[in-house]
C-alpha positions in Angstrom: 43.1 106.3 92.7 44.3 105.1 96.0 47.8 103.9 96.5 49.1 100.9 98.3 50.4 102.8 101.3 47.3 102.9 103.3 46.7 99.2 103.6 47.0 97.3 106.8 49.8 95.0 107.6 49.2 91.3 108.1 51.1 89.7 110.9 51.4 86.0 111.8 50.2 85.2 115.2 52.7 83.6 117.6 50.7 80.3 117.9 50.9 79.8 114.1 54.6 80.4 114.1 55.1 77.9 117.0 53.0 75.3 115.2 55.0 75.7 112.0 58.3 75.4 113.9 57.1 72.2 115.6 56.0 70.7 112.3 59.3 71.5 110.7 61.3 70.0 113.6 59.1 66.8 113.4 59.8 66.5 109.7 63.6 66.9 110.3 63.5 64.3 113.1 61.3 61.7 111.4 62.9 62.1 108.0 60.9 61.1 104.9 58.8 58.4 106.6 56.2 60.7 108.0 56.2 63.3 105.3 52.8 62.2 103.9 51.0 62.3 107.3 52.4 65.6 108.3 51.7 67.2 104.9 48.1 66.2 105.2 47.8 67.9 108.6 49.5 71.0 107.2 47.1 71.1 104.2 44.2 71.0 106.5 45.6 73.9 108.6 46.6 75.8 105.5 43.0 75.9 104.3 42.0 78.1 107.3 45.2 80.2 107.2 46.8 82.0 104.2 50.4 81.8 105.4 50.4 77.9 105.6 52.2 77.7 102.3 55.1 79.7 103.7 55.8 76.8 106.1 56.1 74.3 103.2 58.6 76.4 101.2 62.2 76.2 102.3 63.9 79.6 102.0 67.7 79.5 101.8 70.0 82.5 101.8 72.2 82.2 98.7 74.8 84.5 100.2 75.3 82.3 103.2 78.3 80.0 102.7 78.0 76.7 104.5 81.2 75.6 106.2 82.4 72.4 104.5 84.6 70.1 106.5 87.1 68.0 104.7 88.7 64.8 105.8 92.4 64.7 106.1 92.7 62.1 103.4 90.8 64.4 100.9 93.0 67.4 101.4 95.6 67.7 98.6 98.7 69.3 99.9 100.5 69.4 96.6 97.8 71.4 94.9 98.5 75.2 94.8 96.2 76.9 97.2 94.2 80.0 96.2 95.2 83.3 97.9 92.7 85.5 99.5 92.2 89.1 98.3 94.3 90.4 101.1 97.1 88.0 100.4 97.0 88.8 96.7 97.2 92.5 97.6 100.2 91.9 99.9 101.9 89.7 97.2 101.3 92.4 94.6 102.8 95.1 96.8 105.9 92.9 97.5 106.5 92.3 93.8 106.1 96.0 93.1 108.7 96.8 95.8 111.1 94.2 94.4 110.7 95.7 90.9 111.3 99.2 92.2 114.5 98.0 94.0 115.8 96.4 90.8 114.7 99.5 88.8 116.7 101.8 91.1 119.7 99.5 90.7 119.3 99.7 86.9 118.7 96.0 86.4 115.3 96.2 84.7 114.7 96.7 81.0 112.8 99.9 81.6 115.6 101.3 83.8 118.2 100.5 81.1 116.1 102.2 78.5 115.7 105.3 80.8 119.4 105.4 81.5 120.2 105.2 77.7 117.7 108.0 77.0 119.2 110.1 79.8 122.7 109.6 78.3 121.5 110.7 74.9 119.9 113.8 76.4 123.0 114.7 78.4 125.2 114.4 75.3 122.8 116.6 73.3 122.8 119.2 76.1 126.6 119.2 76.3 126.9 119.7 72.5 124.3 122.6 72.7 126.3 124.2 75.6 129.5 124.0 73.5 127.8 125.6 70.5 126.5 128.4 72.7 130.0 129.0 74.2 131.5 129.1 70.7 128.8 131.6 69.5 129.4 133.8 72.6 133.2 133.8 71.9 132.6 134.7 68.3 130.3 137.5 69.3 132.8 138.8 71.8 135.6 138.7 69.2 133.4 140.4 66.6 132.6 143.1 69.1 136.3 143.7 69.9 137.1 143.8 66.2 134.5 146.5 65.5 136.0 148.8 68.2 
C-alpha cells in the first residue's frame, strides 16, 4: 500500500486568484443586484477549474473578534462594567492584602479563633510546666529524705 505522502501538491495559479479577488470586489461593490449575473460567470469558470467553489464559500475566522462601535446614546453608564482578567486578578490580590491586614490585627473571625486556640494552648502548657516543677520538687525532697 502506498501512503498519501508522495502525492503532488496542487497550487492555484496567480491569474485565478486575481480573478477571484476581482469577482469578490465586484460583488461587494454592486451588492445583491448583480449576484445572478456574476454567479453565472463563476459557474462557467468553475467548470474548467476545480478551485472555483472556494471563491463562492466565505470563510470567516471564528476567533477573530470584530470591533463593535457603540453610539454614545447606547452606552449605559449606570450598568456595572465587567472586569478584565488582569483587573480581576489585581482586585483579588488587593482583597487578599486587606484580609491579611485585618487578620494580623485580629479583627477577622479566623484570627479570633486562632487567638482563642493559642490562649488555650498557652494555659495548658503553663499547667503542664507547674506540674513538672511540683514533681521535680517532690523528687528532690524524697531524695533528701532517703539520705
